[in-house]
N, C-alpha and C positions, 0 to 999 in steps of 0.2 A: 524311609524307602527299603526295600528288601535287601538285607548284607552283601548279598551278590550282583547287585544293579548293574555295575560298573561291568563286571567277572563277565555277566551274562550279555553285557553286549559286544565285548571284544570275541566270546566266543562265537557270535552269531557275526562278526565281522561289521557291526555297523557301527563301532568307535575304534583307533588305534592314538594310544596316550602319544605316542612318536608324531605321526602325521595330523593329526588334528587338536593335539595343545589336552588345553582343563579342556575337562569331561561338560558336555553341554544335553540334558538329557533331554531338551525339545530335540536338539537337533540330532542325539542315535535313536529315540524310539519315533523319531514323527517317517513319516515319508515325506522326501521334499518338496513334494511339489504341494502336498496338504499344508507344510509351516509356513512356508510363503506365499499362500494362498491370499487374494486380497480379503476377501470374505472374512477369514479367523485372525489375518490381521487388525482390521476393524474394530472387532467386536472382541479382541484383548483390549485396543486403546481403548475401547469407549469403558469394560470393565473396570481394570487402570484407572482413569481418570475418573471413576465414578466414585471412588473409596479411596484414591490417595489426594493427599499432601502436595505431594509433586504435579506436573502438568506434562505427559509426555505429547510426542509431536508422534503421529504417524509411520513418520522413515523412523521413529527411533531404537535402538535396540532393546528392546522390553526381559526388563528382570523376570526370573522365576515367579518373582512375588514379590509383593511391598507390603509392610506395616499401614494399616487403615488410619488414615490419619484422626478419627474420633473412633470407640468402641463401636459396632457395629450390632445392630438390632435385629429381629427377626425381618422388621415390618421394611427396611433400608434392603436390605435381600429381597422381598418381595419386589421391592420398586426396580432392582438391577435387571429380575427377569423379565420387567414387562417393558423392559426402554426400546425405543425404537429411535436413538439417536435425535430426542426431544433437541433443539437448543443449540444442535451445533451443524454446520455444513454440511454435514451429510443426511441431514433431515431433509430431504429435496422434497416431503409431503408438504413441508411449514407448515407445521404443529395440525396437520389434517387438511387444510386447508383448499392446496391443490389434489385434494386426492388420497386413498389411502396409503401411510405407513411400507403395507404390504406388495404394495402395486409400484413403489418410487424409488424405497430406499434398500434395495439389495437382500446380501442378508443382516440378521440383524442379532441382538442377543434375546428379543422376542419373536422370532420366527415362524411363519404360518405353517411350516410344518409338526411347532413344538405342541408332541401328543398330552402332555401335562409340564405343570411346572411344581418342581419338588424343595422343600430346603428341610433340611438333616436340623431338627435342636434337639444336642446332645447335653444332659446337666451330672451334677455332681450334688448331693446330698440331700437325694428326691429316692423313695421306693424304688425300688425298679421295673416296676410297674411304668412309671411314669417320668421317669429321668428321659428316658427316648421316644422322639415323637418326628412325623413327617408333617410339615405344616404340605399343604398339594390344591394344585387351582388343576380342576381338568381341563384338559384341553389347550388353548390358547390363555395363560392367566392373566393377559391384560383385560380381559374382556372376562373374569371369574373370582372369586373371592376365593382365598386359602384360606379354610379348611382344618384343623389338628385332627390326625390320626396316629394316635398313639400304638407304641408296638407291640401294646399288651392285649387289643382287642383279639374278643373271641371269637366276632361274628362280622359282616359287613352286610349291610344293606342288599338284599335278594337286586333290587335295580344296577346293585353297580358291580354284578358281577353275572359269570357263566362256571356254573358247573363248580366244583368244589378249588383246596390247592394242592390237590393230588395231582388232579386233572392239567391245572395250572403249569405245574413245575412236569411234567413229560410232556406236554405242547408246547413251551415255550417258547424253543427253538424252530418247529416248524408245526404253527398252528392249522387248525383245519380251514379251507376257505371261507367253511360258511362264517366265518367268525366276524366276518368284514361285511357279513349282508346286512344291511341296515334296519334294522329293528329297535324302533320309535319307543316302546318300553323299556329299552334298556335306556340307561340313565349316558351313557356317553353320547349317544344322537339328541338327546335333548340339547348338550352342549355342542355338540356339532353345529344343530338347527340354530341356533342361537348367536352362531358368529356367522354363518352364512345370512343371517340379517340383518346383523349388524353390518357386515362388508360390502354391503348395499348404499349404503351411504356415511361409511366408518364417521365423521366429524360430528354430526346429527348423534348417529343411533350410538356412538360409543357413548357420549357424554354421558347420556343416558344411563344407559347399562354400569358405570364406572360410579354413579352414583347410586345407584343401586345398593353393587354388592360390598361396597369404601364402608356404608352404613354396618352389612355386616359383620365384615373382617375387623372393624376396632370395636365392635361388641364384644365377639369374639375374644381378641385378644386383651383387653380391658377385661374380663373375666374369667381368663386363664387362672392367675392366681389367685382368684377364688379358688373356683373350682379345685386347683392342686388341693390347697388349705385342706376342703374339704376329704378328698378323698386319701390321703393323708392320716387322717383321722380313725379315717373307714378303716383302713389299711392296719394301724394296731389294733383292733378291734375284732376285723373279719375280713380276712385279703379277698377274699371272693367276691365279699358283696363288695367290693371294690373295682375288681374284675370287671365286674357285670353294671355299675355303674361307671367306669371308665369308656366300656364300649358298649352301651347307649349313648354315654355321650360322643365317639364321634361320631 
C-alpha cells in the first residue's frame, strides 16, 4: 500500500489507533454496510476456499489474504471468475437442475451484472511487448472464452470499439446515452444476445456453449508459449514486425 495508508485513514477519521486497536484495512476503508453485507461475505468466503489449503466457514473472521495451496495458473483464475457456488450449500440451483444460478443463488463471483472478466498476466524475462497481457472474457465469463489481449497491440477490431482511444478517455466517466443503444453489428451485443438465449434454458444451453468455448480456450492456452517464442525471435530482428504480429494475434 501507499506509505501514508494508515495516516490518511487517521486524518479522515476512519481509524483511531487508541480506539480501534491494530489497523485493519478493510474496516478503515470500507463502508460498514458493505463490509458486512452477506453477498460480499459469501463471495470472499468462496474465493478464499477455492485457493486456500484452509477451509473457512461463512462466519469466520477472514484473513486479508492467504497463501494458495499450490501455484495458480491462468486457468485456475478463469475458473474462479466463473464460479456460481457449484458443489456448495449456497448453490440453490443444485448444479442448474432447478434453474439458472443467476435466478436462484443471489450474489456470486460470476455475477449477472458482470460486463467482462479480466485476468492480468505479468511476467519477467520477456520483451516488454509480450510481458503483460489481459485475458478477457466478454460479458459473462461462464459463457465466453477468455482470449489474450497484449498491452502492446496497436489496434483492435472495428467491431470491438466505438470511435478511438482519445474519445474513450474523454467520455469514460460521462458517456453519451447513445453508447447504450443496441447495435447488433457491435461485438458486445453478440455476446449479450448469446447470454440471453442461454438463460432461456441454462442447464441445457450452457453445457453446449461451454463445450465450444472450452475447446477454443484450451487451444489458445496451449499455443501461447509457441506464439511467444516466435515473437521473441522476431523482436530481436524487427521489433516493428513483432508488434504487428502481436496485434494481429490478439
